[in-house]
N, C-alpha and C positions, 0 to 999 in steps of 0.2 A: 757578319753575314757573308763575307768572302766574295765580293764582286770585283769587277775590273779596277775600281778605284783603290781597292785594298792592295793590289800589286804595286801600285805607284808608291805606297807607303812602306814598302818592305825596308827592313833595316839595311843601311849601306854596309858594304864591306869595310873592314878596318883600313884598307888602302885608299878608300875614296877620299877625294879632296873635300874641302869645306863646302864648296858649292854643290857637289853631288850629295854630300851628307845632309845638306839642308833640303834636298829634293829639287833644287833649282838647276835647270839645264842652262849651259852656256851656249852661245851661238855656235861654237865649235862642236859641241855635243849634238845640237839640233841638225846641223848640216850633215854630220856623219850618219845620224839616224835616218834622215830623209834619203840620203844616198843609198844606204843599205836597203831601205824599204823599196825604193824604186828598182834597184838592181835585182832584188829577190822576186818582185812581182813580174818583171820583164823575163827573168829566167823561167819562172813557173809558167808563164804564157808560152814561151818557146817550147817547153816540154809538152804542154797541153795541145799545141798545134799538131804535134806528131802522134799523140796518144788518144786524143778525144775522137769520138765517133759522131757526135751530134754536130751538125753544121753550125748551129747557134753557139755552141760552146767553142768551136774552133774560131768562129768570128769574134767572140768575146776575147779569146786568148790573143788573137792578133791585135785587137784593140789595146789589151794590157801591155803587150810588147811595145807597141808604137807610142802610146801616151805616157807610159812610165819611163820609156827611154827619153822622150822629149823632156819630161820633168827632171830627169836625172841630168841631162845636159844643161838645163836652165840653172839647176843647183850648182853644177860644177863651174859654170860661167860666173855665178855670183860669188863663189868661193874665191876665184881668182881676183875678181874685182875688189872684194873686201879684204883680200889677203888673209883669209882664215885657213888654218890647218885643221881639217876635220879630225875630231877626237871623240870616239864613242864614250858614253858615260861608263863608269865602273860597272854598273849593273845594267849592261846593254840589253834592253828587252827585245830588240829586233832579231839579233843573231839566232837565239834559240828557236824563235818562231819560224824563221826562214829555214833553219835546219829541219825542224819538224815537218814543215810543208814539203820540203824537198824529199825527205825520206818517205813520207806518205805517198807522194806522187810517183816516185821512182819504183816503189814496191807494189803499186796498184797496176794490174794488167790493163792493156788497152781495151776499151769497150765502155759500155754504159756505166759500170761501176767507177771507172776512172772519171767519167764526166761528172758524176755526183760528188766524188771525192774532191776533185778540183774546184767545183763551184762551191761546195760547202766550205772549203778552205778560203776561197776568195771572199765569201760573205764574212767570215770571221776576221780575216786579215783587214778588209776594208773598214769594218766596224772599229777595229783596234787603231787603224791609221787615222780615222776621223777623230777619235779621242786624242791620239798623239798630236795631231795637227793643232787641235784647240789648246792643249797644254803648251805646245811649242810656241804658238803664236803669242800666248801670254808671257812666256819666259824670254822670248827673243829680245835682244837689245837693239839690233839693227832694224831700222825702218824698212830697208830693202828686203831683209829676210822676212819680216812680217808681211810685206807686200807679196812676196813669192808664195808664202804659205796661204795667204788670202786668195791668190789666184788658183792654187792647187785644190783648195777645199771643194769648190763646186764640181771639179773633175772627179775627185775621189767619191763624192756623194753620188755622182752619176754612175760611177763604176759599181758602188754598193747597190744602188737601185736596180741596175741591170743584173747583177749577180743574184740578188734576191728574187727577181722575176724568173731568171733561169732556174733557180733552185725550186721554185714553185712548179714550173713546167716539168722539170725532171722528176719531182716527187709525184706529180699527177700521172706520169707515164709509166710508173712502176706498179 
């Protein structure tokens, strides 16, 4: 059927270690993915602040910059405390998505089309992040990492809800 769950079952590259080959994320993989995700969403928000024309979209972008930056700092503090070296998994799902979003946002001119492109990406990204958080929480070995993920989940759900609401508003206005 080809849904989001199928992408998690993709065949690992021959270079993948046994934990990645089994589809199991390590704590080092999880913290790397979380950091990449927060950095990408903060960057996308920074670009949206300059290119969005809707006041609500700009406000949302500022929220993304602020809250994802805060989540990133919390993750970095936990990495130091647990003495984990972040290591993205062999088949890093975040980097290509971040690159796609960056390309789409950079190539879309300032204006209402940018607002829609940004919000559409934010809806998709936050849906994927919610799925990634659930899988990461199940795979995490550290109780402190599980706790951090548990604290992030309601914030990411709030972001998704707000992005979906903005998506409806922007669709209604066109």
